C-alpha positions as CSV (number, residue, x, y, z in Angstrom):
1,M,0.0,0.0,0.0
2,T,1.3,3.4,-0.8
3,R,1.7,6.2,1.7
4,E,-1.1,8.2,0.2
5,R,-4.4,8.1,2.0
6,D,-6.6,5.4,0.6
7,P,-9.8,7.0,-0.8
8,R,-11.8,4.1,0.7
9,A,-11.0,5.4,4.2
10,H,-14.4,7.2,4.3
11,W,-16.2,4.0,3.6
12,L,-14.5,1.3,5.7
13,D,-16.8,0.9,8.7
14,D,-18.3,-2.6,8.7
15,D,-16.5,-5.0,11.0
16,P,-14.6,-7.4,8.8
17,F,-14.4,-9.8,11.8
18,D,-18.1,-10.1,12.5
19,K,-18.2,-13.3,10.5
20,Q,-15.0,-14.7,11.8
21,T,-15.3,-18.2,13.2
22,S,-12.9,-20.7,14.6
23,P,-11.2,-22.8,11.9
24,G,-12.8,-26.2,11.2
25,S,-9.7,-27.9,12.5
26,H,-9.8,-25.9,15.7
27,T,-11.1,-27.9,18.7
28,K,-10.9,-27.3,22.4
29,A,-8.7,-30.4,22.6
30,R,-6.2,-28.9,20.2
31,D,-6.5,-25.3,21.6
32,D,-3.1,-23.8,22.2
33,G,-4.6,-21.0,24.3
34,N,-4.3,-18.2,21.8
35,W,-7.9,-18.3,20.7
36,R,-9.0,-17.3,24.2
37,Q,-7.0,-14.1,24.4
38,P,-9.3,-11.3,23.4
39,H,-7.2,-8.6,25.1
40,I,-4.4,-8.7,22.6
41,R,-4.3,-5.7,20.3
42,V,-4.4,-6.5,16.6
43,V,-1.6,-4.3,15.5
44,H,1.8,-5.9,15.6
45,A,5.1,-5.7,13.8
46,T,6.3,-7.3,10.7
47,Q,9.4,-6.9,8.7
48,G,9.2,-4.3,5.9
49,S,6.0,-3.2,4.3
50,G,3.0,-5.4,3.8
51,A,0.2,-6.3,6.1
52,P,1.1,-6.0,9.8
53,F,-2.6,-5.8,10.8
54,V,-3.5,-9.4,10.1
55,R,-4.3,-10.7,13.5
56,I,-7.4,-10.6,15.5
57,F,-7.5,-11.6,19.2
58,G,-4.2,-13.4,18.8
59,V,-5.4,-15.6,15.9
60,E,-3.9,-15.4,12.5
61,E,-6.4,-13.8,10.1
62,Q,-6.7,-15.0,6.6
63,A,-6.7,-12.6,3.7
64,R,-10.2,-11.5,2.8
65,P,-11.8,-8.5,1.1
66,I,-12.7,-5.6,3.4
67,P,-16.4,-4.8,3.1
68,I,-17.5,-1.3,1.8
69,H,-19.8,0.7,4.1
70,T,-21.5,4.1,3.8
71,G,-19.7,5.7,6.7
72,S,-16.9,8.3,7.2
73,I,-13.5,8.4,8.8
74,W,-15.2,9.7,12.0
75,H,-17.8,7.0,12.0
76,F,-18.5,5.1,15.3
77,S,-20.7,2.1,14.9
78,R,-23.3,1.2,17.5
79,T,-21.3,-1.8,18.5
80,E,-18.2,0.3,19.0
81,I,-20.1,2.9,21.1
82,E,-21.4,0.1,23.3
83,H,-18.0,-1.3,23.8
84,L,-16.5,2.1,24.6
85,T,-19.3,2.7,27.1
86,Q,-18.7,-0.7,28.8
87,A,-15.0,-0.1,29.1
88,T,-15.5,3.5,30.4
89,I,-17.9,2.5,33.1
90,A,-15.8,-0.5,34.2
91,F,-12.7,1.6,34.3
92,A,-14.4,4.3,36.4
93,I,-15.8,1.7,38.9
94,A,-12.3,0.1,39.2
95,L,-10.8,3.5,39.9
96,G,-13.4,4.1,42.5
97,F,-12.4,0.9,44.2
98,M,-8.8,1.7,44.0
99,F,-9.1,5.2,45.5
100,S,-11.5,3.8,48.2
101,G,-9.0,1.1,49.2
102,G,-11.0,-1.8,47.8
103,I,-14.5,-3.1,48.4
104,M,-14.3,-2.8,52.2
105,G,-13.4,0.8,51.9
106,A,-16.2,1.3,49.4
107,L,-18.8,-0.4,51.6
108,S,-17.7,1.7,54.6
109,N,-17.8,4.9,52.7
110,T,-20.3,4.6,49.8
111,T,-20.3,8.4,49.2
112,G,-16.6,8.4,48.9
113,F,-16.6,5.5,46.5
114,V,-19.1,7.3,44.2
115,L,-17.1,10.5,44.4
116,F,-13.9,8.7,43.5
117,S,-15.6,7.0,40.6
118,V,-16.8,10.3,39.3
119,I,-13.3,11.8,39.7
120,G,-11.9,8.8,37.8
121,L,-14.5,9.2,35.1
122,L,-13.6,12.9,34.7
123,T,-9.8,12.6,34.8
124,F,-8.6,9.1,33.9
125,T,-11.2,7.8,31.4
126,P,-10.6,10.8,28.9
127,G,-7.0,9.7,28.7
128,F,-8.0,6.2,27.9
129,L,-10.7,7.1,25.4
130,V,-8.6,9.7,23.5
131,H,-5.7,7.3,23.4
132,E,-7.8,4.5,21.8
133,I,-9.6,6.9,19.4
134,A,-6.3,8.4,18.3
135,H,-5.2,4.9,17.2
136,K,-8.5,4.5,15.4
137,I,-8.4,7.8,13.5
138,Q,-4.8,7.4,12.5
139,A,-5.5,3.9,11.1
140,R,-8.5,5.1,9.3
141,K,-6.4,7.9,7.7
142,Y,-4.4,5.1,6.0
143,G,-7.5,3.4,4.7
144,C,-7.7,0.7,7.4
145,W,-10.9,-0.5,9.1
146,A,-10.5,0.3,12.8
147,E,-12.9,0.1,15.7
148,F,-12.6,-0.3,19.5
149,R,-13.6,-3.6,21.0
150,A,-13.8,-4.2,24.7
151,S,-12.5,-7.3,26.4
152,P,-15.2,-8.6,28.8
153,S,-12.8,-10.9,30.6
154,G,-10.3,-8.0,31.0
155,L,-13.0,-5.7,32.3
156,R,-14.2,-8.3,34.8
157,F,-10.7,-9.1,36.0
158,G,-9.8,-5.4,36.4
159,V,-12.9,-4.6,38.5
160,I,-12.6,-7.7,40.7
161,L,-8.9,-7.1,41.3
162,A,-9.5,-3.4,42.2
163,A,-12.3,-4.5,44.6
164,L,-10.2,-7.1,46.3
165,I,-6.8,-5.4,46.6
166,G,-7.4,-1.8,45.6
167,V,-5.1,-1.9,42.5
168,V,-6.2,-1.2,38.9
169,L,-4.6,-3.6,36.5
170,M,-7.0,-3.8,33.6
171,A,-6.9,-4.7,29.9
172,P,-10.2,-2.9,28.9
173,G,-9.8,-3.7,25.2
174,A,-8.1,-2.3,22.1
175,V,-8.7,-0.8,18.7
176,M,-9.1,-3.7,16.2
177,V,-7.4,-2.8,12.9
178,A,-7.6,-4.5,9.5
179,G,-5.8,-3.4,6.4
180,N,-2.4,-3.1,4.7
181,T,0.2,-0.6,5.9
182,T,3.8,0.3,5.5
183,K,6.1,-0.1,8.5
184,Q,6.1,3.7,8.9
185,Q,2.3,3.9,8.8
186,F,2.2,1.0,11.3
187,G,4.5,2.8,13.7
188,K,2.5,6.1,13.4
189,I,-0.7,4.3,14.2
190,A,0.9,3.0,17.4
191,L,2.5,6.3,18.3
192,A,-0.8,8.2,18.0
193,G,-1.9,6.8,21.4
194,P,1.0,8.0,23.6
195,V,1.2,11.3,21.7
196,S,-2.5,12.0,22.5
197,N,-1.7,11.4,26.2
198,V,1.2,13.8,26.1
199,A,-1.1,16.4,24.4
200,L,-3.7,16.0,27.1
201,W,-1.0,16.2,29.8
202,C,0.2,19.5,28.3
203,I,-3.4,20.8,28.5
204,G,-3.5,19.8,32.2
205,L,-0.2,21.5,32.8
206,V,-1.5,24.8,31.3
207,C,-4.6,24.4,33.6
208,A,-2.3,23.8,36.6
209,V,-0.4,27.0,35.9
210,A,-3.5,29.1,35.2
211,F,-5.9,27.7,37.9
212,G,-3.8,25.8,40.4
213,G,-4.4,26.9,43.9
214,T,-7.7,28.5,43.3
215,S,-9.7,25.7,45.0
216,E,-9.1,22.2,46.5
217,G,-11.5,20.6,44.1
218,I,-9.9,22.1,41.0
219,D,-6.4,21.1,42.3
220,V,-7.6,17.5,42.7
221,L,-9.0,17.2,39.2
222,I,-5.9,18.8,37.6
223,R,-3.5,16.5,39.6
224,F,-5.5,13.4,38.8
225,W,-5.7,14.5,35.1
226,L,-1.9,14.9,34.9
227,I,-1.2,11.6,36.8
228,A,-3.6,9.7,34.5
229,N,-2.2,10.9,31.2
230,S,1.5,10.7,32.2
231,V,1.1,7.2,33.5
232,L,-1.0,6.0,30.5
233,G,1.5,7.5,28.0
234,A,4.6,6.1,29.8
235,F,3.1,2.6,30.3
236,N,2.1,2.3,26.7
237,M,5.6,3.3,25.6
238,L,7.1,0.2,27.2
239,P,8.6,-2.0,24.4
240,F,6.9,-5.2,25.6
241,G,4.1,-7.5,24.5
242,P,1.1,-5.8,22.7
243,L,2.0,-2.3,24.0
244,D,2.6,0.6,21.6
245,G,6.2,0.9,22.5
246,K,7.1,-2.4,20.9
247,K,5.5,-1.4,17.7
248,I,7.1,2.0,17.6
249,R,10.5,0.6,18.3
250,T,10.1,-1.8,15.4
251,W,9.4,1.1,13.2
252,S,12.1,3.6,14.4
253,I,14.4,3.2,17.4
254,P,15.3,7.0,17.5
255,I,11.6,8.0,17.5
256,F,10.9,5.3,20.2
257,W,13.6,6.7,22.5
258,I,12.5,10.3,21.9
259,W,8.9,9.6,22.9
260,L,9.9,7.2,25.7
261,I,11.9,10.0,27.3
262,I,9.1,12.5,26.8
263,C,6.5,10.3,28.3
264,F,8.6,9.3,31.3
265,S,9.6,13.0,31.8
266,T,5.9,13.8,32.2
267,V,5.7,11.2,35.0
268,W,8.8,12.6,36.7
269,F,7.4,16.1,36.5
270,T,4.0,15.2,37.7
271,F,5.2,13.3,40.8
272,T,8.2,15.6,41.8
273,Q,7.7,19.1,40.4
274,L,3.9,19.6,40.2
275,S,3.6,20.7,43.8
276,L,5.9,23.6,43.1
277,I,3.3,25.3,40.8
278,M,0.1,24.3,42.5
């Protein structure tokens, strides 16, 4: 595929994986475990140009024509909106448990649990949503089909873990991508997520300088906003597993290190220097 934007980008909205079924030779007895891993992001690295987006939920996807649909590059299907809503609500609940100290803390202070969930909804979930949507829009610019799909098992595990031990470790889902790209396009799709978090962090920093110290409530929202976007950006830049950092490093090692340093610098500033300006 060339680097020019595919004119079909405005039309690729139908989910090409809706009709995906397990291969006829696939049985539970022969299952190697990969089929049951819906949390794995589709995008992954291959050598050179070609089709790096050819896996879905950890299973090799066979070549097939991508259906044409009457949508636009900004189109969000009903299924995608439902999955984004599910992930957002689950993420907010898990954050409420984390800030409350687990389910015991939530039961002893229900009002605090609700308040913390709302704070998480206002400060953490925007970073998560914009991060995933950035992947989607960048992929669609290159003519790929791209939609977010939640991982039910990942959401359940994250909420239960947060309730039990007060720690959020969640794989809420990922943007599923289908289409051909060059290695550069592949890397840019992955980079879009961390860059969006850095951009949101910069917005928060401006707010900290302009409004920090005006009220305790505003300070809490700004601080949590900065923590959320710095941590999300830095975590996704790690060069391991299905994280964005591994895909970016495969594309360009210099760009990987530049953005790794930028993202971890936002973490350092948030936790060590922010108190000096608020």
